A tleap script that builds the chain and sets N, CA, C and O, in Angstrom:
source leaprc.protein.ff14SB
mol = sequence {
  NMET ASN ASN SER VAL SER VAL LEU PHE GLY
  ALA ASN SER ILE LYS LYS VAL TYR GLU ASP
  SER LEU GLN ASP GLU SER LEU ASP ILE ILE
  CYS LEU ALA SER ASN TYR LYS ALA VAL ILE
  GLY ASP PHE PHE ASP ARG ILE TYR GLY PRO
  LYS LEU TYR GLY LYS ILE LYS THR ARG GLU
  ILE ILE SER ASP ASN LEU GLU ASN ARG GLU
  ASP ALA LYS ALA LYS ASP GLN HIE ILE ASN
  ALA VAL LYS PHE LEU ALA GLY THR SER GLU
  THR ASP MET LEU LEU SER ALA ASP LYS ALA
  VAL LEU ILE SER TYR ASN ARG GLU SER PRO
  LEU ALA VAL VAL ILE SER ASP PRO GLU LEU
  VAL LYS SER LEU LYS LEU GLU PHE GLU VAL
  LEU TRP GLY GLY CLEU
}
set mol.1.N position { -22.634 137.721 -165.748 }
set mol.1.CA position { -22.076 138.575 -166.775 }
set mol.1.C position { -22.864 138.410 -168.076 }
set mol.1.O position { -22.271 138.129 -169.118 }
set mol.2.N position { -24.161 138.577 -168.036 }
set mol.2.CA position { -24.987 138.453 -169.228 }
set mol.2.C position { -24.905 139.706 -170.081 }
set mol.2.O position { -24.879 140.824 -169.566 }
set mol.3.N position { -24.864 139.504 -171.403 }
set mol.3.CA position { -24.884 140.611 -172.355 }
set mol.3.C position { -23.840 141.679 -172.050 }
set mol.3.O position { -24.149 142.871 -172.084 }
set mol.4.N position { -22.625 141.273 -171.758 }
set mol.4.CA position { -21.643 142.273 -171.394 }
set mol.4.C position { -20.328 142.086 -172.148 }
set mol.4.O position { -20.066 141.054 -172.765 }
set mol.5.N position { -19.526 143.129 -172.064 }
set mol.5.CA position { -18.166 143.115 -172.571 }
set mol.5.C position { -17.309 143.721 -171.470 }
set mol.5.O position { -17.580 144.828 -171.004 }
set mol.6.N position { -16.277 142.997 -171.054 }
set mol.6.CA position { -15.375 143.478 -170.014 }
set mol.6.C position { -13.954 143.485 -170.552 }
set mol.6.O position { -13.553 142.579 -171.283 }
set mol.7.N position { -13.200 144.505 -170.189 }
set mol.7.CA position { -11.792 144.578 -170.555 }
set mol.7.C position { -10.980 144.407 -169.278 }
set mol.7.O position { -11.144 145.152 -168.312 }
set mol.8.N position { -10.108 143.419 -169.296 }
set mol.8.CA position { -9.285 143.099 -168.134 }
set mol.8.C position { -7.819 143.321 -168.515 }
set mol.8.O position { -7.347 142.781 -169.516 }
set mol.9.N position { -7.117 144.101 -167.730 }
set mol.9.CA position { -5.747 144.474 -168.069 }
set mol.9.C position { -4.717 143.670 -167.287 }
set mol.9.O position { -4.927 143.316 -166.127 }
set mol.10.N position { -3.595 143.392 -167.953 }
set mol.10.CA position { -2.446 142.795 -167.296 }
set mol.10.C position { -2.328 141.295 -167.481 }
set mol.10.O position { -3.292 140.603 -167.810 }
set mol.11.N position { -1.105 140.814 -167.255 }
set mol.11.CA position { -0.794 139.393 -167.415 }
set mol.11.C position { -1.603 138.519 -166.468 }
set mol.11.O position { -2.055 137.443 -166.860 }
set mol.12.N position { -1.794 138.963 -165.224 }
set mol.12.CA position { -2.560 138.154 -164.275 }
set mol.12.C position { -4.011 137.997 -164.706 }
set mol.12.O position { -4.610 136.943 -164.493 }
set mol.13.N position { -4.580 139.033 -165.309 }
set mol.13.CA position { -5.947 138.931 -165.821 }
set mol.13.C position { -6.026 137.929 -166.967 }
set mol.13.O position { -6.986 137.165 -167.062 }
set mol.14.N position { -5.027 137.930 -167.829 }
set mol.14.CA position { -4.995 136.964 -168.931 }
set mol.14.C position { -4.913 135.546 -168.381 }
set mol.14.O position { -5.624 134.658 -168.851 }
set mol.15.N position { -4.067 135.327 -167.404 }
set mol.15.CA position { -3.951 133.997 -166.794 }
set mol.15.C position { -5.276 133.570 -166.169 }
set mol.15.O position { -5.675 132.412 -166.296 }
set mol.16.N position { -5.952 134.485 -165.504 }
set mol.16.CA position { -7.246 134.174 -164.870 }
set mol.16.C position { -8.289 133.786 -165.913 }
set mol.16.O position { -9.066 132.856 -165.698 }
set mol.17.N position { -8.309 134.485 -167.026 }
set mol.17.CA position { -9.251 134.159 -168.105 }
set mol.17.C position { -8.974 132.752 -168.629 }
set mol.17.O position { -9.905 131.981 -168.863 }
set mol.18.N position { -7.706 132.419 -168.811 }
set mol.18.CA position { -7.362 131.062 -169.246 }
set mol.18.C position { -7.805 130.035 -168.203 }
set mol.18.O position { -8.411 129.023 -168.555 }
set mol.19.N position { -7.516 130.277 -166.951 }
set mol.19.CA position { -7.924 129.353 -165.889 }
set mol.19.C position { -9.440 129.166 -165.895 }
set mol.19.O position { -9.924 128.041 -165.772 }
set mol.20.N position { -10.190 130.256 -166.037 }
set mol.20.CA position { -11.654 130.173 -166.072 }
set mol.20.C position { -12.143 129.319 -167.235 }
set mol.20.O position { -13.165 128.644 -167.119 }
set mol.21.N position { -11.424 129.340 -168.357 }
set mol.21.CA position { -11.853 128.572 -169.529 }
set mol.21.C position { -11.762 127.071 -169.301 }
set mol.21.O position { -12.366 126.298 -170.044 }
set mol.22.N position { -11.024 126.649 -168.296 }
set mol.22.CA position { -10.909 125.222 -168.000 }
set mol.22.C position { -12.219 124.639 -167.453 }
set mol.22.O position { -12.341 123.423 -167.305 }
set mol.23.N position { -13.187 125.496 -167.155 }
set mol.23.CA position { -14.507 125.043 -166.693 }
set mol.23.C position { -15.435 124.729 -167.861 }
set mol.23.O position { -16.498 124.141 -167.667 }
set mol.24.N position { -15.043 125.115 -169.063 }
set mol.24.CA position { -15.894 124.906 -170.234 }
set mol.24.C position { -15.786 123.465 -170.732 }
set mol.24.O position { -14.760 122.808 -170.558 }
set mol.25.N position { -16.871 122.987 -171.356 }
set mol.25.CA position { -16.885 121.629 -171.886 }
set mol.25.C position { -16.062 121.502 -173.157 }
set mol.25.O position { -15.459 120.462 -173.421 }
set mol.26.N position { -16.044 122.582 -173.945 }
set mol.26.CA position { -15.268 122.581 -175.179 }
set mol.26.C position { -14.860 124.010 -175.499 }
set mol.26.O position { -15.482 124.969 -175.041 }
set mol.27.N position { -13.805 124.134 -176.293 }
set mol.27.CA position { -13.298 125.441 -176.686 }
set mol.27.C position { -12.879 125.421 -178.142 }
set mol.27.O position { -12.282 124.457 -178.621 }
set mol.28.N position { -13.199 126.496 -178.838 }
set mol.28.CA position { -12.622 126.760 -180.144 }
set mol.28.C position { -11.600 127.864 -179.918 }
set mol.28.O position { -11.894 128.873 -179.277 }
set mol.29.N position { -10.400 127.666 -180.449 }
set mol.29.CA position { -9.281 128.546 -180.128 }
set mol.29.C position { -8.592 128.990 -181.412 }
set mol.29.O position { -8.363 128.190 -182.319 }
set mol.30.N position { -8.270 130.260 -181.471 }
set mol.30.CA position { -7.358 130.758 -182.494 }
set mol.30.C position { -6.164 131.309 -181.738 }
set mol.30.O position { -6.288 132.266 -180.974 }
set mol.31.N position { -5.016 130.705 -181.953 }
set mol.31.CA position { -3.801 131.094 -181.247 }
set mol.31.C position { -2.717 131.399 -182.276 }
set mol.31.O position { -2.079 130.490 -182.807 }
set mol.32.N position { -2.521 132.657 -182.546 }
set mol.32.CA position { -1.532 133.067 -183.537 }
set mol.32.C position { -0.328 133.744 -182.898 }
set mol.32.O position { 0.571 134.206 -183.600 }
set mol.33.N position { -0.305 133.806 -181.574 }
set mol.33.CA position { 0.779 134.473 -180.849 }
set mol.33.C position { 2.045 133.629 -180.857 }
set mol.33.O position { 1.999 132.406 -180.725 }
set mol.34.N position { 3.166 134.302 -181.014 }
set mol.34.CA position { 4.449 133.600 -180.943 }
set mol.34.C position { 5.307 134.126 -179.798 }
set mol.34.O position { 6.265 133.464 -179.399 }
set mol.35.N position { 4.986 135.301 -179.262 }
set mol.35.CA position { 5.777 135.887 -178.178 }
set mol.35.C position { 4.981 136.022 -176.884 }
set mol.35.O position { 5.231 136.929 -176.090 }
set mol.36.N position { 4.027 135.126 -176.675 }
set mol.36.CA position { 3.193 135.185 -175.475 }
set mol.36.C position { 3.999 135.035 -174.197 }
set mol.36.O position { 3.610 135.568 -173.157 }
set mol.37.N position { 5.123 134.316 -174.255 }
set mol.37.CA position { 5.942 134.103 -173.063 }
set mol.37.C position { 6.503 135.414 -172.511 }
set mol.37.O position { 6.787 135.512 -171.317 }
set mol.38.N position { 6.662 136.411 -173.364 }
set mol.38.CA position { 7.138 137.717 -172.897 }
set mol.38.C position { 6.123 138.362 -171.960 }
set mol.38.O position { 6.479 139.233 -171.167 }
set mol.39.N position { 4.865 137.942 -172.046 }
set mol.39.CA position { 3.806 138.512 -171.209 }
set mol.39.C position { 3.434 137.574 -170.063 }
set mol.39.O position { 3.335 138.018 -168.919 }
set mol.40.N position { 3.226 136.282 -170.345 }
set mol.40.CA position { 2.737 135.365 -169.294 }
set mol.40.C position { 3.754 134.302 -168.897 }
set mol.40.O position { 3.416 133.370 -168.167 }
set mol.41.N position { 4.980 134.426 -169.361 }
set mol.41.CA position { 6.006 133.460 -168.987 }
set mol.41.C position { 5.657 132.063 -169.453 }
set mol.41.O position { 5.128 131.874 -170.549 }
set mol.42.N position { 5.957 131.080 -168.609 }
set mol.42.CA position { 5.701 129.686 -168.988 }
set mol.42.C position { 4.333 129.194 -168.531 }
set mol.42.O position { 4.089 127.988 -168.527 }
set mol.43.N position { 3.437 130.097 -168.147 }
set mol.43.CA position { 2.108 129.734 -167.667 }
set mol.43.C position { 1.371 128.807 -168.628 }
set mol.43.O position { 0.819 127.790 -168.208 }
set mol.44.N position { 1.361 129.149 -169.905 }
set mol.44.CA position { 0.606 128.354 -170.868 }
set mol.44.C position { 1.156 126.931 -170.950 }
set mol.44.O position { 0.397 125.964 -170.894 }
set mol.45.N position { 2.466 126.808 -171.081 }
set mol.45.CA position { 3.087 125.487 -171.260 }
set mol.45.C position { 3.131 124.668 -169.969 }
set mol.45.O position { 2.945 123.452 -170.004 }
set mol.46.N position { 3.373 125.315 -168.842 }
set mol.46.CA position { 3.565 124.598 -167.589 }
set mol.46.C position { 2.261 124.348 -166.832 }
set mol.46.O position { 2.099 123.296 -166.214 }
set mol.47.N position { 1.332 125.303 -166.874 }
set mol.47.CA position { 0.123 125.194 -166.046 }
set mol.47.C position { -1.130 124.945 -166.887 }
set mol.47.O position { -1.851 123.976 -166.651 }
set mol.48.N position { -1.391 125.813 -167.864 }
set mol.48.CA position { -2.650 125.741 -168.600 }
set mol.48.C position { -2.726 124.550 -169.553 }
set mol.48.O position { -3.675 123.768 -169.495 }
set mol.49.N position { -1.746 124.412 -170.416 }
set mol.49.CA position { -1.753 123.338 -171.409 }
set mol.49.C position { -1.996 121.955 -170.825 }
set mol.49.O position { -2.853 121.227 -171.327 }
set mol.50.N position { -1.261 121.566 -169.767 }
set mol.50.CA position { -1.485 120.237 -169.188 }
set mol.50.C position { -2.898 120.020 -168.643 }
set mol.50.O position { -3.381 118.889 -168.610 }
set mol.51.N position { -3.562 121.097 -168.218 }
set mol.51.CA position { -4.936 120.974 -167.723 }
set mol.51.C position { -5.950 120.960 -168.859 }
set mol.51.O position { -7.070 120.479 -168.687 }
set mol.52.N position { -5.566 121.483 -170.010 }
set mol.52.CA position { -6.475 121.609 -171.148 }
set mol.52.C position { -6.422 120.393 -172.061 }
set mol.52.O position { -7.437 119.732 -172.280 }
set mol.53.N position { -5.253 120.099 -172.589 }
set mol.53.CA position { -5.122 119.091 -173.646 }
set mol.53.C position { -5.355 117.683 -173.121 }
set mol.53.O position { -4.789 117.274 -172.107 }
set mol.54.N position { -6.203 116.952 -173.838 }
set mol.54.CA position { -6.569 115.598 -173.462 }
set mol.54.C position { -7.732 115.556 -172.490 }
set mol.54.O position { -8.251 114.481 -172.190 }
set mol.55.N position { -8.153 116.724 -171.989 }
set mol.55.CA position { -9.215 116.773 -170.991 }
set mol.55.C position { -10.451 117.535 -171.485 }
set mol.55.O position { -11.582 117.152 -171.188 }
set mol.56.N position { -10.227 118.608 -172.235 }
set mol.56.CA position { -11.314 119.426 -172.763 }
set mol.56.C position { -11.257 119.365 -174.280 }
set mol.56.O position { -10.191 119.536 -174.872 }
set mol.57.N position { -12.396 119.122 -174.909 }
set mol.57.CA position { -12.455 119.044 -176.367 }
set mol.57.C position { -12.156 120.421 -176.952 }
set mol.57.O position { -12.769 121.417 -176.569 }
set mol.58.N position { -11.204 120.461 -177.884 }
set mol.58.CA position { -10.832 121.722 -178.520 }
set mol.58.C position { -10.715 121.563 -180.025 }
set mol.58.O position { -10.430 120.486 -180.550 }
set mol.59.N position { -10.947 122.678 -180.691 }
set mol.59.CA position { -10.554 122.842 -182.089 }
set mol.59.C position { -9.679 124.079 -182.066 }
set mol.59.O position { -10.087 125.139 -181.591 }
set mol.60.N position { -8.475 123.932 -182.583 }
set mol.60.CA position { -7.503 125.003 -182.445 }
set mol.60.C position { -6.910 125.361 -183.794 }
set mol.60.O position { -6.445 124.492 -184.531 }
set mol.61.N position { -6.931 126.633 -184.108 }
set mol.61.CA position { -6.273 127.155 -185.302 }
set mol.61.C position { -5.022 127.859 -184.816 }
set mol.61.O position { -5.096 128.809 -184.037 }
set mol.62.N position { -3.865 127.389 -185.280 }
set mol.62.CA position { -2.598 127.940 -184.815 }
set mol.62.C position { -1.706 128.301 -185.993 }
set mol.62.O position { -1.905 127.838 -187.117 }
set mol.63.N position { -0.723 129.136 -185.707 }
set mol.63.CA position { 0.230 129.545 -186.743 }
set mol.63.C position { 0.957 128.334 -187.301 }
set mol.63.O position { 1.324 127.416 -186.568 }
set mol.64.N position { 1.157 128.349 -188.595 }
set mol.64.CA position { 1.824 127.245 -189.272 }
set mol.64.C position { 3.337 127.423 -189.191 }
set mol.64.O position { 3.938 128.170 -189.963 }
set mol.65.N position { 3.931 126.716 -188.235 }
set mol.65.CA position { 5.386 126.691 -188.126 }
set mol.65.C position { 5.814 125.314 -187.625 }
set mol.65.O position { 4.983 124.518 -187.188 }
set mol.66.N position { 7.086 125.048 -187.691 }
set mol.66.CA position { 7.600 123.722 -187.348 }
set mol.66.C position { 7.291 123.348 -185.900 }
set mol.66.O position { 6.877 122.221 -185.630 }
set mol.67.N position { 7.487 124.275 -184.970 }
set mol.67.CA position { 7.233 123.988 -183.556 }
set mol.67.C position { 5.767 123.615 -183.327 }
set mol.67.O position { 5.478 122.646 -182.625 }
set mol.68.N position { 4.848 124.373 -183.910 }
set mol.68.CA position { 3.423 124.074 -183.739 }
set mol.68.C position { 3.041 122.758 -184.397 }
set mol.68.O position { 2.211 122.023 -183.862 }
set mol.69.N position { 3.623 122.449 -185.533 }
set mol.69.CA position { 3.328 121.167 -186.193 }
set mol.69.C position { 3.811 120.000 -185.333 }
set mol.69.O position { 3.133 118.977 -185.235 }
set mol.70.N position { 4.972 120.150 -184.716 }
set mol.70.CA position { 5.480 119.096 -183.829 }
set mol.70.C position { 4.580 118.928 -182.606 }
set mol.70.O position { 4.273 117.802 -182.214 }
set mol.71.N position { 4.155 120.038 -182.001 }
set mol.71.CA position { 3.250 119.971 -180.850 }
set mol.71.C position { 1.928 119.308 -181.225 }
set mol.71.O position { 1.375 118.535 -180.443 }
set mol.72.N position { 1.426 119.608 -182.408 }
set mol.72.CA position { 0.140 119.056 -182.849 }
set mol.72.C position { 0.204 117.542 -183.000 }
set mol.72.O position { -0.787 116.851 -182.762 }
set mol.73.N position { 1.352 117.028 -183.392 }
set mol.73.CA position { 1.500 115.570 -183.552 }
set mol.73.C position { 1.275 114.830 -182.245 }
set mol.73.O position { 0.846 113.676 -182.252 }
set mol.74.N position { 1.559 115.477 -181.129 }
set mol.74.CA position { 1.422 114.838 -179.823 }
set mol.74.C position { -0.017 114.863 -179.302 }
set mol.74.O position { -0.318 114.224 -178.294 }
set mol.75.N position { -0.901 115.590 -179.973 }
set mol.75.CA position { -2.280 115.728 -179.510 }
set mol.75.C position { -3.178 114.680 -180.153 }
set mol.75.O position { -2.996 114.320 -181.316 }
set mol.76.N position { -4.145 114.198 -179.388 }
set mol.76.CA position { -5.173 113.308 -179.903 }
set mol.76.C position { -6.130 114.168 -180.731 }
set mol.76.O position { -6.883 114.968 -180.176 }
set mol.77.N position { -6.103 114.008 -182.040 }
set mol.77.CA position { -6.885 114.871 -182.930 }
set mol.77.C position { -8.397 114.676 -182.768 }
set mol.77.O position { -9.171 115.493 -183.268 }
set mol.78.N position { -8.830 113.623 -182.089 }
set mol.78.CA position { -10.265 113.446 -181.819 }
set mol.78.C position { -10.714 114.333 -180.662 }
set mol.78.O position { -11.870 114.751 -180.601 }
set mol.79.N position { -9.798 114.614 -179.755 }
set mol.79.CA position { -10.112 115.461 -178.605 }
set mol.79.C position { -9.621 116.885 -178.840 }
set mol.79.O position { -10.323 117.851 -178.539 }
set mol.80.N position { -8.425 117.006 -179.375 }
set mol.80.CA position { -7.798 118.317 -179.571 }
set mol.80.C position { -7.372 118.473 -181.025 }
set mol.80.O position { -6.197 118.331 -181.366 }
set mol.81.N position { -8.359 118.772 -181.880 }
set mol.81.CA position { -8.106 118.924 -183.316 }
set mol.81.C position { -7.359 120.227 -183.587 }
set mol.81.O position { -7.589 121.242 -182.929 }
set mol.82.N position { -6.461 120.175 -184.569 }
set mol.82.CA position { -5.630 121.328 -184.896 }
set mol.82.C position { -5.643 121.561 -186.399 }
set mol.82.O position { -5.574 120.621 -187.191 }
set mol.83.N position { -5.732 122.830 -186.776 }
set mol.83.CA position { -5.525 123.255 -188.158 }
set mol.83.C position { -4.546 124.416 -188.135 }
set mol.83.O position { -4.379 125.084 -187.115 }
set mol.84.N position { -3.904 124.645 -189.268 }
set mol.84.CA position { -2.831 125.628 -189.338 }
set mol.84.C position { -3.188 126.785 -190.267 }
set mol.84.O position { -3.865 126.614 -191.281 }
set mol.85.N position { -2.709 127.966 -189.883 }
set mol.85.CA position { -2.941 129.185 -190.638 }
set mol.85.C position { -1.600 129.901 -190.797 }
set mol.85.O position { -0.865 130.071 -189.824 }
set mol.86.N position { -1.287 130.316 -192.011 }
set mol.86.CA position { -0.053 131.065 -192.237 }
set mol.86.C position { -0.168 132.433 -191.586 }
set mol.86.O position { -1.198 133.097 -191.704 }
set mol.87.N position { 0.872 132.847 -190.911 }
set mol.87.CA position { 0.907 134.174 -190.313 }
set mol.87.C position { 0.855 134.147 -188.801 }
set mol.87.O position { 0.501 133.141 -188.186 }
set mol.88.N position { 1.215 135.272 -188.219 }
set mol.88.CA position { 1.176 135.416 -186.770 }
set mol.88.C position { 0.526 136.738 -186.405 }
set mol.88.O position { 0.468 137.667 -187.211 }
set mol.89.N position { 0.049 136.802 -185.196 }
set mol.89.CA position { -0.520 138.014 -184.613 }
set mol.89.C position { -0.428 137.792 -183.115 }
set mol.89.O position { -0.758 136.704 -182.642 }
set mol.90.N position { -0.007 138.748 -182.378 }
set mol.90.CA position { 0.164 138.527 -180.939 }
set mol.90.C position { -1.182 138.567 -180.221 }
set mol.90.O position { -1.415 139.376 -179.322 }
set mol.91.N position { -2.062 137.653 -180.659 }
set mol.91.CA position { -3.409 137.554 -180.112 }
set mol.91.C position { -3.841 136.099 -179.993 }
set mol.91.O position { -3.309 135.213 -180.663 }
set mol.92.N position { -4.808 135.880 -179.131 }
set mol.92.CA position { -5.517 134.607 -179.019 }
set mol.92.C position { -7.010 134.911 -178.973 }
set mol.92.O position { -7.419 136.021 -178.632 }
set mol.93.N position { -7.813 133.918 -179.317 }
set mol.93.CA position { -9.255 134.008 -179.147 }
set mol.93.C position { -9.741 132.665 -178.630 }
set mol.93.O position { -9.374 131.614 -179.156 }
set mol.94.N position { -10.564 132.708 -177.601 }
set mol.94.CA position { -11.189 131.516 -177.039 }
set mol.94.C position { -12.694 131.656 -177.185 }
set mol.94.O position { -13.263 132.695 -176.849 }
set mol.95.N position { -13.338 130.613 -177.685 }
set mol.95.CA position { -14.789 130.612 -177.826 }
set mol.95.C position { -15.358 129.411 -177.084 }
set mol.95.O position { -14.969 128.269 -177.333 }
set mol.96.N position { -16.278 129.682 -176.174 }
set mol.96.CA position { -16.977 128.609 -175.474 }
set mol.96.C position { -18.460 128.705 -175.813 }
set mol.96.O position { -18.842 129.467 -176.701 }
set mol.97.N position { -19.281 127.958 -175.133 }
set mol.97.CA position { -20.712 127.926 -175.442 }
set mol.97.C position { -21.356 129.302 -175.346 }
set mol.97.O position { -22.220 129.637 -176.156 }
set mol.98.N position { -20.954 130.092 -174.379 }
set mol.98.CA position { -21.639 131.364 -174.153 }
set mol.98.C position { -20.710 132.554 -173.967 }
set mol.98.O position { -21.127 133.603 -173.476 }
set mol.99.N position { -19.445 132.391 -174.360 }
set mol.99.CA position { -18.486 133.457 -174.117 }
set mol.99.C position { -17.400 133.453 -175.191 }
set mol.99.O position { -17.032 132.408 -175.727 }
set mol.100.N position { -16.906 134.639 -175.484 }
set mol.100.CA position { -15.740 134.800 -176.361 }
set mol.100.C position { -14.716 135.633 -175.601 }
set mol.100.O position { -15.068 136.577 -174.893 }
set mol.101.N position { -13.456 135.276 -175.754 }
set mol.101.CA position { -12.381 136.033 -175.122 }
set mol.101.C position { -11.362 136.375 -176.185 }
set mol.101.O position { -10.872 135.497 -176.896 }
set mol.102.N position { -11.045 137.640 -176.291 }
set mol.102.CA position { -10.000 138.120 -177.180 }
set mol.102.C position { -8.834 138.540 -176.303 }
set mol.102.O position { -9.014 139.284 -175.339 }
set mol.103.N position { -7.641 138.066 -176.633 }
set mol.103.CA position { -6.462 138.349 -175.815 }
set mol.103.C position { -5.411 139.034 -176.669 }
set mol.103.O position { -5.108 138.598 -177.779 }
set mol.104.N position { -4.862 140.114 -176.133 }
set mol.104.CA position { -3.763 140.813 -176.781 }
set mol.104.C position { -2.514 140.661 -175.923 }
set mol.104.O position { -2.517 140.978 -174.734 }
set mol.105.N position { -1.453 140.173 -176.545 }
set mol.105.CA position { -0.170 140.040 -175.858 }
set mol.105.C position { 0.716 141.254 -176.115 }
set mol.105.O position { 1.938 141.125 -176.186 }
set mol.106.N position { 0.116 142.418 -176.254 }
set mol.106.CA position { 0.861 143.658 -176.398 }
set mol.106.C position { 1.716 143.824 -175.133 }
set mol.106.O position { 1.174 143.920 -174.032 }
set mol.107.N position { 3.017 143.859 -175.281 }
set mol.107.CA position { 3.911 143.904 -174.116 }
set mol.107.C position { 3.691 145.125 -173.236 }
set mol.107.O position { 3.836 145.043 -172.016 }
set mol.108.N position { 3.344 146.253 -173.838 }
set mol.108.CA position { 3.142 147.467 -173.057 }
set mol.108.C position { 1.808 147.469 -172.314 }
set mol.108.O position { 1.693 148.067 -171.245 }
set mol.109.N position { 0.802 146.802 -172.877 }
set mol.109.CA position { -0.518 146.820 -172.257 }
set mol.109.C position { -1.293 145.548 -172.625 }
set mol.109.O position { -2.249 145.604 -173.399 }
set mol.110.N position { -0.881 144.407 -172.069 }
set mol.110.CA position { -1.608 143.165 -172.369 }
set mol.110.C position { -3.011 143.217 -171.780 }
set mol.110.O position { -3.236 143.794 -170.716 }
set mol.111.N position { -3.953 142.599 -172.499 }
set mol.111.CA position { -5.333 142.640 -172.012 }
set mol.111.C position { -6.148 141.486 -172.559 }
set mol.111.O position { -5.774 140.819 -173.523 }
set mol.112.N position { -7.281 141.279 -171.900 }
set mol.112.CA position { -8.271 140.300 -172.351 }
set mol.112.C position { -9.620 140.998 -172.417 }
set mol.112.O position { -10.001 141.719 -171.494 }
set mol.113.N position { -10.337 140.784 -173.505 }
set mol.113.CA position { -11.691 141.300 -173.660 }
set mol.113.C position { -12.620 140.095 -173.540 }
set mol.113.O position { -12.577 139.185 -174.369 }
set mol.114.N position { -13.450 140.092 -172.517 }
set mol.114.CA position { -14.372 138.986 -172.261 }
set mol.114.C position { -15.754 139.428 -172.729 }
set mol.114.O position { -16.303 140.424 -172.257 }
set mol.115.N position { -16.298 138.665 -173.666 }
set mol.115.CA position { -17.570 139.022 -174.303 }
set mol.115.C position { -18.605 137.947 -173.988 }
set mol.115.O position { -18.411 136.770 -174.293 }
set mol.116.N position { -19.701 138.370 -173.377 }
set mol.116.CA position { -20.798 137.427 -173.150 }
set mol.116.C position { -22.080 137.877 -173.844 }
set mol.116.O position { -23.125 137.250 -173.675 }
set mol.117.N position { -22.014 138.944 -174.613 }
set mol.117.CA position { -23.157 139.376 -175.404 }
set mol.117.C position { -23.476 138.283 -176.428 }
set mol.117.O position { -22.619 137.952 -177.247 }
set mol.118.N position { -24.680 137.718 -176.401 }
set mol.118.CA position { -24.999 136.571 -177.267 }
set mol.118.C position { -24.803 136.835 -178.757 }
set mol.118.O position { -24.350 135.945 -179.477 }
set mol.119.N position { -25.127 138.011 -179.229 }
set mol.119.CA position { -24.996 138.296 -180.660 }
set mol.119.C position { -23.530 138.397 -181.084 }
set mol.119.O position { -23.161 137.917 -182.156 }
set mol.120.N position { -22.703 139.012 -180.258 }
set mol.120.CA position { -21.274 139.064 -180.578 }
set mol.120.C position { -20.644 137.678 -180.535 }
set mol.120.O position { -19.835 137.331 -181.396 }
set mol.121.N position { -21.015 136.887 -179.535 }
set mol.121.CA position { -20.493 135.519 -179.436 }
set mol.121.C position { -20.920 134.705 -180.650 }
set mol.121.O position { -20.108 133.987 -181.234 }
set mol.122.N position { -22.184 134.812 -181.030 }
set mol.122.CA position { -22.702 134.087 -182.193 }
set mol.122.C position { -21.928 134.470 -183.458 }
set mol.122.O position { -21.582 133.603 -184.260 }
set mol.123.N position { -21.662 135.746 -183.633 }
set mol.123.CA position { -20.925 136.223 -184.804 }
set mol.123.C position { -19.497 135.684 -184.830 }
set mol.123.O position { -19.022 135.226 -185.869 }
set mol.124.N position { -18.822 135.739 -183.698 }
set mol.124.CA position { -17.446 135.233 -183.639 }
set mol.124.C position { -17.400 133.723 -183.868 }
set mol.124.O position { -16.461 133.224 -184.489 }
set mol.125.N position { -18.399 132.991 -183.376 }
set mol.125.CA position { -18.465 131.550 -183.621 }
set mol.125.C position { -18.665 131.260 -185.107 }
set mol.125.O position { -18.044 130.348 -185.653 }
set mol.126.N position { -19.522 132.026 -185.753 }
set mol.126.CA position { -19.746 131.865 -187.183 }
set mol.126.C position { -18.448 132.118 -187.959 }
set mol.126.O position { -18.106 131.369 -188.873 }
set mol.127.N position { -17.742 133.169 -187.586 }
set mol.127.CA position { -16.466 133.470 -188.242 }
set mol.127.C position { -15.461 132.337 -188.027 }
set mol.127.O position { -14.726 131.979 -188.948 }
set mol.128.N position { -15.425 131.775 -186.830 }
set mol.128.CA position { -14.534 130.643 -186.571 }
set mol.128.C position { -14.902 129.459 -187.469 }
set mol.128.O position { -14.023 128.829 -188.057 }
set mol.129.N position { -16.194 129.159 -187.575 }
set mol.129.CA position { -16.646 128.022 -188.397 }
set mol.129.C position { -16.236 128.207 -189.850 }
set mol.129.O position { -15.801 127.257 -190.500 }
set mol.130.N position { -16.371 129.411 -190.357 }
set mol.130.CA position { -15.987 129.685 -191.744 }
set mol.130.C position { -14.483 129.478 -191.909 }
set mol.130.O position { -14.042 128.840 -192.864 }
set mol.131.N position { -13.711 130.011 -190.990 }
set mol.131.CA position { -12.250 129.859 -191.064 }
set mol.131.C position { -11.860 128.386 -190.920 }
set mol.131.O position { -11.039 127.890 -191.692 }
set mol.132.N position { -12.434 127.688 -189.951 }
set mol.132.CA position { -12.141 126.268 -189.721 }
set mol.132.C position { -12.445 125.447 -190.980 }
set mol.132.O position { -11.651 124.600 -191.391 }
set mol.133.N position { -13.594 125.711 -191.573 }
set mol.133.CA position { -13.994 124.967 -192.773 }
set mol.133.C position { -13.127 125.258 -193.988 }
set mol.133.O position { -13.016 124.431 -194.893 }
set mol.134.N position { -12.512 126.438 -194.004 }
set mol.134.CA position { -11.678 126.809 -195.147 }
set mol.134.C position { -10.233 126.348 -195.037 }
set mol.134.O position { -9.471 126.464 -195.997 }
set mol.135.N position { -9.849 125.829 -193.883 }
set mol.135.CA position { -8.449 125.390 -193.716 }
set mol.135.C position { -8.279 123.909 -193.977 }
set mol.135.O position { -7.167 123.389 -193.879 }
savepdb mol mol.pdb
quit
């Protein structure tokens, strides 16, 4: 999937994209969704999270709320660093070495956009670095 952009529709496609990300050595994540369970159920908490946290190095920007702050306390900040951002958006973004994934938890039409175009990935990584450094 070199130099491409793919749009994958539906909850199962979103779950598959998350599962695929478990092969990456590290991930930068922006997770501002608060109603993701309406689309993927308990997949993130029951299946994905336990395979990710403590095993894959992450930097995660998440919505600033009490629940997220409590969850962050349980994470090893050397492996799974967390910063907080005010506000929510029913979206996630995953950035790996050579891929970016944008996820929409729109209940009517959930989707994942998988980007492997090097210039788009580079741009999104730069934007993440700027945001990370400013928090």
